C-alpha positions as a Markdown table, in Angstrom:
| # | Residue | x | y | z |
|---|---|---|---|---|
| 1 | Unk | 1.9 | -15.4 | 46.9 |
| 2 | Unk | 5.5 | -15.8 | 47.5 |
| 3 | Unk | 8.4 | -16.9 | 49.7 |
| 4 | Unk | 11.9 | -15.5 | 49.1 |
| 5 | Unk | 15.1 | -16.3 | 51.0 |
| 6 | Unk | 17.6 | -13.7 | 49.8 |
| 7 | Unk | 21.2 | -14.5 | 50.8 |
| 8 | Unk | 23.8 | -11.7 | 51.0 |
| 9 | Unk | 27.4 | -12.8 | 50.9 |
| 10 | Unk | 30.1 | -11.6 | 53.1 |
| 11 | Unk | 30.8 | -7.8 | 53.1 |
| 12 | Unk | 34.5 | -8.3 | 54.1 |
| 13 | Unk | 37.1 | -11.0 | 53.3 |
| 14 | Unk | 36.5 | -14.2 | 55.2 |
| 15 | Unk | 39.4 | -14.9 | 57.5 |
| 16 | Unk | 39.3 | -18.0 | 59.7 |
| 17 | Unk | 40.9 | -18.1 | 63.1 |
| 18 | Unk | 44.3 | -19.9 | 62.9 |
| 19 | Unk | 43.8 | -21.4 | 66.4 |
| 20 | Unk | 40.3 | -22.6 | 65.6 |
| 21 | Unk | 39.7 | -23.1 | 61.9 |
| 22 | Unk | 36.2 | -24.3 | 60.8 |
| 23 | Unk | 35.7 | -28.0 | 60.9 |
| 24 | Unk | 32.3 | -28.3 | 59.3 |
| 25 | Unk | 29.7 | -26.5 | 57.2 |
| 26 | Unk | 28.1 | -24.7 | 60.2 |
| 27 | Unk | 31.5 | -23.5 | 61.6 |
| 28 | Unk | 32.4 | -22.2 | 58.1 |
| 29 | Unk | 29.0 | -20.5 | 57.8 |
| 30 | Unk | 29.6 | -18.7 | 61.2 |
| 31 | Unk | 32.8 | -17.4 | 59.7 |
| 32 | Unk | 30.9 | -16.0 | 56.7 |
| 33 | Unk | 28.4 | -14.4 | 59.1 |
| 34 | Unk | 31.2 | -12.8 | 61.1 |
| 35 | Unk | 32.4 | -11.3 | 57.8 |
| 36 | Unk | 29.0 | -9.8 | 57.2 |
| 37 | Unk | 26.9 | -12.5 | 55.4 |
| 38 | Unk | 23.2 | -12.5 | 56.1 |
| 39 | Unk | 19.8 | -13.2 | 54.7 |
| 40 | Unk | 16.3 | -11.9 | 54.5 |
| 41 | Unk | 13.2 | -14.2 | 54.6 |
| 42 | Unk | 10.4 | -12.5 | 52.8 |
| 43 | Unk | 6.7 | -13.5 | 52.7 |
| 44 | Unk | 4.7 | -11.6 | 50.1 |
| 45 | Unk | 5.1 | -7.9 | 50.0 |
| 46 | Unk | 4.6 | -7.2 | 53.7 |
| 47 | Unk | 6.9 | -9.4 | 55.8 |
| 48 | Unk | 10.7 | -9.4 | 55.9 |
| 49 | Unk | 12.9 | -11.0 | 58.6 |
| 50 | Unk | 16.5 | -9.9 | 58.5 |
| 51 | Unk | 18.9 | -12.6 | 59.8 |
| 52 | Unk | 22.6 | -12.1 | 60.6 |
| 53 | Unk | 25.2 | -13.7 | 62.7 |
| 54 | Unk | 24.2 | -17.0 | 64.4 |
| 55 | Unk | 20.7 | -16.5 | 62.8 |
| 56 | Unk | 22.3 | -17.4 | 59.4 |
| 57 | Unk | 23.3 | -20.8 | 60.8 |
| 58 | Unk | 19.9 | -21.3 | 62.3 |
| 59 | Unk | 18.3 | -20.5 | 58.9 |
| 60 | Unk | 20.5 | -23.0 | 57.1 |
| 61 | Unk | 19.7 | -25.7 | 59.6 |
| 62 | Unk | 16.0 | -24.9 | 59.2 |
| 63 | Unk | 16.2 | -25.1 | 55.4 |
| 64 | Unk | 18.0 | -28.4 | 55.6 |
| 65 | Unk | 15.3 | -29.9 | 57.9 |
| 66 | Unk | 12.5 | -28.6 | 55.7 |
| 67 | Unk | 14.1 | -30.1 | 52.6 |
| 68 | Unk | 14.8 | -33.4 | 54.4 |
| 69 | Unk | 11.1 | -33.4 | 55.5 |
| 70 | Unk | 12.3 | -33.9 | 59.0 |
| 71 | Unk | 9.3 | -34.5 | 61.2 |
| 72 | Unk | 8.6 | -32.5 | 64.2 |
| 73 | Unk | 8.4 | -34.2 | 67.5 |
| 74 | Unk | 4.8 | -35.1 | 68.5 |
| 75 | Unk | 4.9 | -32.7 | 71.5 |
| 76 | Unk | 6.0 | -29.8 | 69.4 |
| 77 | Unk | 3.3 | -30.5 | 66.8 |
| 78 | Unk | 0.6 | -30.9 | 69.5 |
| 79 | Unk | 1.6 | -27.5 | 71.0 |
| 80 | Unk | 1.5 | -25.8 | 67.6 |
| 81 | Unk | -1.9 | -27.2 | 66.8 |
| 82 | Unk | -3.2 | -26.2 | 70.2 |
| 83 | Unk | -2.0 | -22.7 | 69.9 |
| 84 | Unk | -2.8 | -22.2 | 66.2 |
| 85 | Unk | -6.1 | -23.9 | 65.8 |
| 86 | Unk | -6.4 | -22.5 | 62.3 |
| 87 | Unk | -3.6 | -24.8 | 61.1 |
| 88 | Unk | -5.0 | -27.2 | 58.5 |
| 89 | Unk | -5.6 | -30.6 | 60.1 |
| 90 | Unk | -4.1 | -32.5 | 57.1 |
| 91 | Unk | -0.9 | -30.5 | 57.0 |
| 92 | Unk | 2.6 | -31.7 | 57.9 |
| 93 | Unk | 4.2 | -29.0 | 60.2 |
| 94 | Unk | 7.7 | -27.5 | 60.3 |
| 95 | Unk | 8.7 | -24.8 | 62.7 |
| 96 | Unk | 11.5 | -22.4 | 62.0 |
| 97 | Unk | 12.4 | -20.7 | 65.3 |
| 98 | Unk | 15.3 | -18.2 | 65.7 |
| 99 | Unk | 16.8 | -18.4 | 69.2 |
| 100 | Unk | 19.5 | -16.0 | 68.0 |
| 101 | Unk | 17.1 | -13.2 | 68.8 |
| 102 | Unk | 17.3 | -14.2 | 72.5 |
| 103 | Unk | 13.8 | -12.9 | 73.4 |
| 104 | Unk | 10.5 | -12.5 | 71.6 |
| 105 | Unk | 11.7 | -15.1 | 69.0 |
| 106 | Unk | 10.5 | -14.7 | 65.5 |
| 107 | Unk | 9.2 | -18.0 | 64.0 |
| 108 | Unk | 7.7 | -19.3 | 60.8 |
| 109 | Unk | 5.3 | -22.2 | 60.9 |
| 110 | Unk | 5.1 | -24.1 | 57.6 |
| 111 | Unk | 1.9 | -26.1 | 57.2 |
| 112 | Unk | 2.5 | -28.2 | 54.1 |
| 113 | Unk | -0.6 | -29.5 | 52.4 |
| 114 | Unk | 0.9 | -32.0 | 50.0 |
| 115 | Unk | 2.4 | -30.9 | 46.7 |
| 116 | Unk | -0.3 | -28.3 | 46.2 |
| 117 | Unk | 0.6 | -25.6 | 48.7 |
| 118 | Unk | 2.2 | -24.7 | 51.9 |
| 119 | Unk | 0.7 | -22.2 | 54.3 |
| 120 | Unk | 3.4 | -20.1 | 56.1 |
| 121 | Unk | 2.5 | -18.4 | 59.3 |
| 122 | Unk | 4.7 | -15.6 | 60.8 |
| 123 | Unk | 4.5 | -15.6 | 64.6 |
| 124 | Unk | 6.5 | -14.6 | 67.6 |
| 125 | Unk | 7.3 | -16.7 | 70.6 |
| 126 | Unk | 6.2 | -14.3 | 73.4 |
| 127 | Unk | 8.1 | -13.8 | 76.6 |
| 128 | Unk | 4.9 | -14.3 | 78.6 |
| 129 | Unk | 3.4 | -17.0 | 80.8 |
| 130 | Unk | 3.4 | -20.2 | 78.8 |
| 131 | Unk | 5.5 | -18.8 | 76.0 |
| 132 | Unk | 2.6 | -18.5 | 73.5 |
| 133 | Unk | 2.9 | -17.9 | 69.8 |
| 134 | Unk | 1.5 | -14.4 | 69.1 |
| 135 | Unk | 1.1 | -11.9 | 66.3 |
| 136 | Unk | 3.2 | -8.8 | 67.0 |
| 137 | Unk | 1.7 | -5.9 | 65.2 |
| 138 | Unk | 4.2 | -4.4 | 62.7 |
| 139 | Unk | 6.3 | -7.6 | 62.7 |
| 140 | Unk | 4.1 | -10.7 | 62.1 |
| 141 | Unk | 1.2 | -11.5 | 59.8 |
| 142 | Unk | -2.3 | -12.4 | 60.8 |
| 143 | Unk | -3.0 | -14.4 | 57.7 |
| 144 | Unk | -0.7 | -17.1 | 56.3 |
| 145 | Unk | 1.2 | -16.7 | 53.1 |
| 146 | Unk | 0.0 | -19.5 | 50.7 |
| 147 | Unk | 2.9 | -20.7 | 48.5 |
| 148 | Unk | 3.1 | -23.6 | 46.1 |
| 149 | Unk | 5.1 | -26.3 | 47.9 |
| 150 | Unk | 7.6 | -26.6 | 45.1 |
| 151 | Unk | 8.3 | -22.9 | 45.4 |
| 152 | Unk | 9.1 | -23.4 | 49.2 |
| 153 | Unk | 11.5 | -26.2 | 48.3 |
| 154 | Unk | 13.1 | -24.1 | 45.5 |
| 155 | Unk | 13.6 | -21.1 | 47.8 |
| 156 | Unk | 15.2 | -23.2 | 50.6 |
| 157 | Unk | 17.4 | -25.1 | 48.0 |
| 158 | Unk | 18.5 | -21.9 | 46.3 |
| 159 | Unk | 19.5 | -20.3 | 49.6 |
| 160 | Unk | 21.5 | -23.4 | 50.6 |
| 161 | Unk | 23.2 | -23.6 | 47.2 |
| 162 | Unk | 24.3 | -19.9 | 47.4 |
| 163 | Unk | 25.6 | -20.4 | 51.0 |
| 164 | Unk | 27.4 | -23.6 | 50.1 |
| 165 | Unk | 29.1 | -21.9 | 47.1 |
| 166 | Unk | 30.5 | -19.2 | 49.4 |
| 167 | Unk | 31.5 | -21.7 | 52.1 |
| 168 | Unk | 33.3 | -23.8 | 49.4 |
| 169 | Unk | 35.1 | -20.7 | 48.0 |
| 170 | Unk | 36.2 | -19.5 | 51.4 |
| 171 | Unk | 37.2 | -23.0 | 52.8 |
| 172 | Unk | 38.0 | -25.4 | 50.0 |
| 173 | Unk | 39.9 | -27.7 | 52.4 |
| 174 | Unk | 36.5 | -28.6 | 54.0 |
| 175 | Unk | 35.7 | -30.7 | 50.9 |
| 176 | Unk | 32.0 | -30.0 | 50.9 |
């Protein structure tokens, strides 16, 4: 079982606006996205989520939170557990939600069960009464992808390293 986060660097030269140059990592990453940078999050052989534009910034933010083991708020965790009763009771939860899609938001729910493994659920936040998490046929997966926890951290870290290298090359004055 696997998780891959494949970064694709800018397709065009990165040119910052002279009247509003990037002031931090996320600003710089938006400039890379504007120049064609993107990423694909893949689970196993049957799930791939293409992320471009603002979604690239949201992915970087999600990877940082996962690596920092940033805890979800208790209300968010309670909602996930209520909607996804199959989540392991002993798991620490992380939610990657991509508002850049505007509607029917793709999401990944990470249920980390210690160092052994992390279960990754692919779901969609439906534009229906109560905004439930659903499985959209042809897009999401019914069963979670079970990945060694170290492999999850490695994928997130490698993605951030690749992005950081492009940001530093394009904007050395940021001093990242």
